C-alpha positions in Angstrom: 31.2 -125.6 -22.9 28.5 -126.5 -25.3 30.6 -127.8 -28.2 27.4 -128.1 -30.3 26.8 -124.3 -30.2 27.7 -122.4 -33.3 29.4 -119.7 -31.2 31.8 -122.2 -29.6 35.3 -122.2 -31.0 38.3 -124.4 -30.3 41.8 -124.1 -31.5 44.9 -126.2 -30.9 48.3 -124.7 -31.5 51.5 -126.6 -32.6 52.8 -126.4 -29.0 49.8 -128.5 -27.9 48.1 -125.6 -26.1 44.4 -125.2 -26.9 41.8 -122.5 -26.6 38.1 -123.1 -26.0 35.8 -120.1 -26.0 32.5 -118.5 -26.8 32.9 -116.1 -29.8 30.2 -113.9 -28.2 32.1 -113.8 -24.9 29.0 -115.0 -23.0 30.7 -117.8 -21.1 32.3 -116.2 -18.0 33.6 -119.6 -16.9 35.1 -120.7 -20.2 36.5 -123.2 -21.1 34.5 -125.2 -18.5 30.9 -124.1 -18.8 28.4 -121.9 -20.5 25.8 -120.0 -18.5 22.6 -121.9 -17.8 19.9 -121.3 -20.5 22.3 -119.1 -22.6 20.0 -116.9 -24.7 22.5 -117.0 -27.6 22.8 -120.8 -27.8 22.3 -121.9 -31.4 22.9 -125.4 -32.6 25.6 -126.0 -35.2 24.2 -126.8 -38.5 27.3 -127.5 -40.7 28.6 -130.5 -38.9 25.4 -132.4 -38.1 26.0 -136.1 -38.4 29.7 -135.7 -39.4 32.2 -138.2 -38.1 35.2 -136.3 -36.7 38.6 -137.8 -37.2 41.8 -137.7 -35.1 42.5 -134.1 -35.9 39.8 -132.9 -33.5 41.4 -131.5 -30.4 41.2 -133.4 -27.1 38.4 -132.9 -24.6 37.8 -130.0 -22.3 40.1 -129.9 -19.4 38.9 -131.2 -16.1 36.6 -128.8 -14.4 38.1 -127.3 -11.2 36.2 -127.5 -7.9 33.7 -124.6 -7.5 33.0 -123.9 -11.2 29.4 -122.9 -11.4 29.0 -122.2 -7.7 31.9 -119.9 -6.8 31.5 -116.5 -8.3 35.2 -115.7 -7.7 36.2 -118.0 -10.6 34.3 -115.9 -13.2 35.7 -112.7 -11.5 39.3 -114.0 -11.8 38.8 -114.9 -15.5 37.3 -111.4 -16.1 40.4 -109.8 -14.4 42.7 -111.9 -16.6 40.8 -110.8 -19.7 41.1 -107.2 -18.6 44.9 -107.5 -18.3 45.1 -109.0 -21.8 42.9 -106.3 -23.3 45.0 -103.6 -21.6 48.0 -104.9 -23.4 46.3 -105.5 -26.7 44.6 -102.1 -27.2 47.9 -100.0 -27.1 49.5 -102.5 -29.4 46.6 -102.2 -31.9 46.9 -98.4 -31.7 50.7 -98.7 -32.4 50.0 -100.9 -35.5 47.5 -98.5 -36.8 49.9 -95.6 -36.4 52.5 -97.6 -38.4 50.0 -98.3 -41.1 49.2 -94.6 -41.5 53.0 -93.8 -41.6 53.3 -96.2 -44.6 50.9 -94.1 -46.5 47.4 -94.5 -47.9 48.5 -97.1 -50.5 49.7 -99.5 -47.9 52.7 -101.8 -47.7 52.8 -102.7 -51.4 53.4 -99.1 -52.2 56.2 -98.9 -49.6 57.9 -102.0 -51.2 57.6 -100.5 -54.7 59.3 -97.3 -53.4 62.1 -99.2 -51.9 62.6 -101.3 -55.0 62.6 -98.3 -57.3 65.3 -96.5 -55.2 68.0 -99.1 -56.1 
């Protein structure tokens, strides 16, 4: 991945797991590589010449054999993304239904109603 691209994002969680991705979803073989000559590549401007301390996450994991030459890798990652999206979309719909049930004034109004009952 091109860590110098403004669309690159990396997060490390307390468990030690990390995520490296393209925010535009243009890197089918993330976290290992961006497409050659990506049309959306834009250099980062905010951290030019900054010295990064020890809080910066570790390097990108070792690239598996075949990345960049084996189209099945990108296909497998696309299938995994489809599985995750299939789980997320119904969950988001359920959350939206719950929000509507609370009422148009939101969760604060619900808390006020509960406090005023007692």
